[in-house]
C-alpha positions as a printed Julia matrix, in Angstrom:
324×3 Matrix{Float64}:
 55.01  22.57  11.13
 55.68  23.51  14.76
 55.91  20.66  17.27
 55.88  21.59  20.95
 56.56  19.07  23.7
 55.27  20.31  27.06
 56.77  18.58  30.09
 57.38  19.04  33.77
 61.07  19.39  34.73
 62.99  16.1   34.51
 60.01  14.24  33.07
 61.32  10.7   32.39
 59.11  10.34  29.31
 60.17  13.56  27.56
 63.22  11.95  25.87
 61.03   9.07  24.68
 58.52  11.51  23.18
 61.27  13.44  21.37
 62.84  10.22  20.09
 59.53   8.94  18.69
 58.75  12.31  17.11
 62.1   12.2   15.3
 61.39   8.69  14.0
 57.85   9.61  12.96
 59.03  12.69  11.08
 61.36  10.52   8.98
 63.34  13.52   7.83
 60.41  15.87   7.22
 61.05  19.5    8.13
 59.57  20.63  11.44
 60.37  23.07  14.19
 60.51  21.08  17.44
 60.77  22.68  20.87
 60.75  21.37  24.43
 58.96  23.61  26.92
 59.07  23.0   30.68
 55.89  23.69  32.64
 56.3   24.45  36.34
 52.78  24.94  37.73
 49.07  24.38  36.98
 48.6   27.96  35.79
 51.26  27.49  33.13
 49.71  24.16  32.19
 46.34  25.83  31.66
 47.87  28.67  29.62
 49.92  26.4   27.35
 47.37  23.58  27.09
 49.32  20.81  28.83
 47.09  17.86  29.71
 49.75  15.96  31.64
 53.45  15.45  30.98
 54.43  14.99  28.21
 51.85  16.74  26.01
 52.62  17.04  22.29
 51.18  19.98  20.37
 51.15  20.07  16.57
 50.82  23.69  15.48
 49.33  24.41  18.88
 46.79  21.54  18.84
 46.9   18.43  21.05
 45.89  15.63  18.63
 45.82  13.07  21.44
 43.55  14.98  23.84
 40.69  12.91  25.21
 37.18  14.2   25.82
 36.98  16.17  29.04
 40.76  16.48  29.4
 41.82  19.21  31.84
 45.16  21.0   32.17
 47.5   19.16  34.53
 51.14  18.82  35.6
 50.64  15.12  36.39
 52.17  12.22  34.5
 50.44  11.44  31.2
 50.18   7.96  29.72
 49.23   6.9   26.19
 47.58   3.7   24.96
 48.64   2.36  21.56
 46.51   0.43  19.04
 47.42  -2.86  20.72
 46.32  -1.64  24.14
 49.84  -1.2   25.56
 50.29   1.82  27.83
 53.5    3.87  27.47
 54.78   7.3   28.4
 54.54   8.74  24.87
 52.41   8.2   21.76
 53.55   5.33  19.55
 55.48   6.1   16.38
 52.48   4.91  14.34
 50.12   7.25  16.21
 52.52  10.14  15.76
 52.85   9.44  12.05
 49.06   9.48  11.68
 48.78  12.73  13.62
 51.64  14.36  11.72
 50.17  13.3    8.38
 46.78  14.7    9.34
 48.29  17.99  10.49
 50.32  18.26   7.29
 47.25  17.68   5.13
 45.32  20.33   7.02
 48.18  22.81   6.69
 48.44  22.08   2.97
 44.73  22.7    2.54
 45.16  26.28   3.79
 48.71  27.48   3.18
 47.79  31.16   3.28
 45.35  31.49   6.14
 46.06  29.68   9.38
 42.52  30.29  10.58
 41.19  28.01   7.87
 43.56  25.3    9.06
 42.14  25.8   12.55
 38.65  25.51  11.11
 39.45  22.1    9.69
 41.04  21.1   12.99
 37.88  22.07  14.81
 35.69  19.68  12.86
 38.23  16.99  12.09
 39.86  15.94  15.38
 43.04  17.99  14.76
 43.28  16.77  11.2
 42.76  13.07  12.07
 39.25  12.97  10.64
 36.0   11.59  12.05
 36.23   8.1   10.57
 36.65   5.68  13.47
 39.41   3.04  13.35
 38.37  -0.33  11.96
 40.0   -2.37  14.72
 38.3   -3.74  17.85
 34.79  -3.01  16.61
 35.06   0.78  16.81
 34.11   1.56  13.22
 31.34  -1.02  13.11
 29.63   0.41  16.18
 30.27   4.01  15.12
 28.69   3.38  11.73
 25.77   1.56  13.35
 25.16   4.66  15.49
 25.23   6.95  12.46
 22.89   4.74  10.42
 20.43   4.52  13.31
 20.35   8.3   13.58
 19.82   8.59   9.81
 16.98   6.07   9.83
 15.14   7.18  12.97
 16.27  10.7   13.83
 17.13   9.48  17.33
 20.13   7.99  19.13
 20.37   4.23  19.63
 20.64   2.85  23.15
 23.51   0.5   24.04
 21.13  -2.47  23.8
 20.53  -1.74  20.11
 24.28  -1.79  19.46
 25.04  -4.91  21.49
 24.84  -7.4   18.56
 27.37  -5.33  16.6
 29.69  -5.02  19.6
 29.5   -8.75  20.31
 30.99  -9.5   16.9
 34.18  -7.82  18.13
 34.03  -9.64  21.47
 33.25  -6.45  23.36
 30.27  -4.71  24.93
 28.44  -1.75  23.47
 29.12   0.38  26.55
 32.86  -0.31  26.3
 32.95   0.74  22.68
 30.77   3.8   23.23
 33.05   4.94  26.05
 36.09   4.53  23.82
 34.42   6.36  20.93
 33.52   9.17  23.32
 37.08   9.35  24.66
 38.32   9.81  21.1
 35.61  12.44  20.34
 33.71  10.48  17.7
 30.59  10.98  19.8
 29.51  12.34  23.19
 27.66  10.67  26.05
 25.44  12.12  28.75
 25.81  11.4   32.46
 23.72   8.22  32.09
 25.99   6.87  29.36
 23.42   7.5   26.61
 24.47   9.0   23.29
 24.01  12.76  23.28
 25.59  13.33  19.88
 27.46  11.46  17.17
 28.86  14.03  14.79
 27.13  15.14  12.59
 23.94  14.16  14.47
 22.58  15.35  17.8
 19.94  13.63  19.92
 18.51  16.91  21.27
 17.19  19.99  19.45
 19.76  22.45  18.12
 19.73  25.47  15.84
 20.32  23.21  12.83
 17.62  20.92  11.36
 18.07  18.6    8.39
 15.22  16.99   6.45
 16.62  13.96   4.64
 14.91  13.48   1.29
 12.44  10.62   1.61
 13.41  10.1    5.24
 13.38  11.61   8.69
 14.3   14.96  10.16
 17.46  15.06  12.23
 19.24  17.62  14.38
 22.88  18.4   13.7
 25.56  19.77  16.0
 26.68  22.74  13.88
 26.57  24.28  10.42
 29.4   22.13   9.04
 27.8   19.0   10.49
 24.5   19.87   8.82
 26.25  20.32   5.47
 28.04  17.0    5.99
 24.88  14.91   6.28
 23.94  14.87   2.55
 27.37  13.71   1.29
 27.71  11.2    4.13
 24.35   9.61   3.31
 24.59  10.26  -0.45
 21.11  11.74  -0.14
 19.46  15.05  -0.94
 18.33  17.17   1.99
 16.94  20.5    3.09
 18.89  22.21   5.86
 17.26  24.93   7.92
 19.0   27.04  10.52
 18.85  30.54  11.95
 21.3   33.4   12.04
 22.32  33.79  15.73
 22.51  37.58  15.32
 19.24  38.51  13.61
 17.27  35.27  13.97
 16.53  35.1   10.24
 16.31  31.69   8.59
 19.03  30.22   6.41
 18.02  27.36   4.08
 20.28  25.12   2.03
 18.68  22.72  -0.43
 20.96  20.01  -1.84
 20.3   18.14  -5.05
 23.1   15.78  -5.99
 26.34  17.73  -5.81
 24.59  21.1   -6.14
 23.39  23.21  -3.24
 21.12  26.25  -3.29
 21.56  28.72  -0.44
 18.91  31.17   0.75
 19.65  33.98   1.19
 22.19  34.03  -1.61
 24.72  35.94   0.5
 24.67  33.44   3.38
 28.04  32.4    4.83
 29.44  30.21   7.62
 31.69  31.22  10.48
 34.06  28.47  11.55
 35.74  28.98  14.89
 37.1   27.17  17.9
 37.27  28.12  21.56
 40.83  28.16  22.94
 41.88  25.37  25.27
 40.97  22.33  23.2
 38.59  19.59  24.31
 35.86  17.76  22.4
 34.3   19.52  19.42
 30.92  19.57  21.17
 32.24  22.1   23.69
 35.21  23.6   21.83
 33.6   24.64  18.59
 30.09  23.38  17.82
 28.45  26.57  19.05
 31.0   28.57  17.05
 30.17  27.03  13.65
 27.02  28.78  12.47
 25.21  29.94   9.38
 24.79  33.7    8.89
 22.61  35.54   6.41
 25.54  37.73   5.33
 29.19  38.47   5.99
 28.12  41.64   7.79
 25.97  39.65  10.2
 28.82  37.21  10.8
 31.15  40.12  11.53
 28.7   41.42  14.11
 28.86  38.05  15.87
 32.66  38.0   15.64
 32.88  41.46  17.19
 30.74  40.25  20.08
 32.88  37.14  20.66
 36.51  38.35  20.55
 37.69  35.31  22.5
 36.72  32.83  19.75
 39.24  32.78  16.9
 38.12  31.67  13.46
 37.06  33.03  10.1
 34.15  33.44   7.74
 34.16  30.88   4.92
 32.28  30.98   1.65
 29.48  28.59   0.76
 31.81  26.54  -1.44
 34.47  26.36   1.28
 31.93  25.27   3.89
 30.6   22.56   1.59
 34.14  21.33   0.91
 35.02  21.14   4.61
 31.79  19.22   5.26
 32.46  16.81   2.39
 36.03  16.12   3.51
 34.97  15.65   7.12
 31.84  13.52   6.8
 31.79  12.12   3.28
 33.91   9.0    4.09
 32.27   8.07   7.41
 29.98   5.29   6.17
 32.37   3.8    3.61
 33.37   0.15   4.32
């Protein structure tokens, strides 16, 4: 694992970040480097969202939604709400564990690791923390989508938020900051991975239930295991416009056409999945069609994955979301 600490010269919090990284590693092997950033252009090139920024294999696991490159001071909030100049040891351990698991899942091809990062919050997964009402509200949002095909308003979530002594808008803002969902300018839910409140290329008919939109191909494949329900997924190849259909029955999935694949990519620069990668995770009718799209988008790194690999990524990402 490569750990990069990006800081401005003489950043007072850089030593604290390095100290906590050492404690969090607990003797595990890692290549750690300290890189000084001197101007906004360097910050944009290296992906520094304030000083210090910690990158795990090039990914900022602590980046908030809408973060922009900056040479300003960066502060971190721990699980107890305390603000410090570096991530807590506990937060670093969680991030390091997630990054290690992602790397282990794809020891040969780094692009597949990046694919998992794209859909799993840099390896940290999409299951919201249980504390302070976050998971309860997040799960309430997902269940509402699954039952109605639409996004709940804050007023619908208020009774759940009140049980944690908080307001729905507070919790939604925090969930959005951590990229569990996205909000529009009015504070309404635009998407809660894997669901989207507005039409997309990907449509999922839940067996015995409603039709829902999903954010990307992996999200669509994640809906059946998350809900433990059969479904029919329809999408279209962005190159030739032809339909791709996946019918799930239990743990089996039938793909039409038989040669259909998924491209999993991520735009450089980080940010929430909705803008960084959702439009770069698509179904294609064949590997050849996917390659045509790749050739036309040289700035989006990623790789073509097989049907089985796409299903596995979706299961790992979304399968646990509604568990207690």
